N, C-alpha and C positions, 0 to 999 in steps of 0.2 A: 388070188389075184388072176385076172384073165391075161391072156396073151398079151393085150394092149398095156398092161400094168394099170388096169383098173379094177377096183375093188366090186365085187358083186353085190347085189341089195342085201343077200344074207350075211355077208361079211360086214357090210356097212350096219346091219341091223345089231349084229353081235357087238361090233366097236362101241356103237351108241350106247349100248346096255352096259358095256364095261365102263365106259367114261362115266355114266350117270351113277353106277355103284361107287365109283371112285370119289366123285364129288360129293354124294351122300355121305361116305365114310370119312370125307375132310370135315364136311359141315358139322357131324356128330362129335369128331375131334375137337373142333373149334367151340362147341357148346360146352362139352366137359371141361376144357381148359377155362373157360369164361366163367363156368361154376366154382371151380377150383379157385379161381382168383378172386371173386366175390366173397367166396368162404374167408380166404386169408385177409381179406381187407376188413371182414366183419369182426375177425378174431383180433386183428392189430387195432381196431376201433375200440373194441372191448377191453383189450388190456391197458390201451391208452387212457380210457376213462375210468379205469380202477385205479390206475397209478396215480392219476390226478386227485381222485378221491383219497386215496391213502397217504398223500404226500402234499396235498393242498396245492394251491396255485403258485408254481414256480416262476411265473413271469416276473 
């Protein structure tokens, strides 16, 4: 920071890079969580279908 407590252009550029990296990391984490969720849903659906076939219609 300068004497007037303002960021220099180089500091702003660095901060923007850090923020972009953090957003990209967060987006990647969300993508992986969504993939794991979709896999869990697919597995649950497959198990429910198998149980339904094995036990017949329980309704």
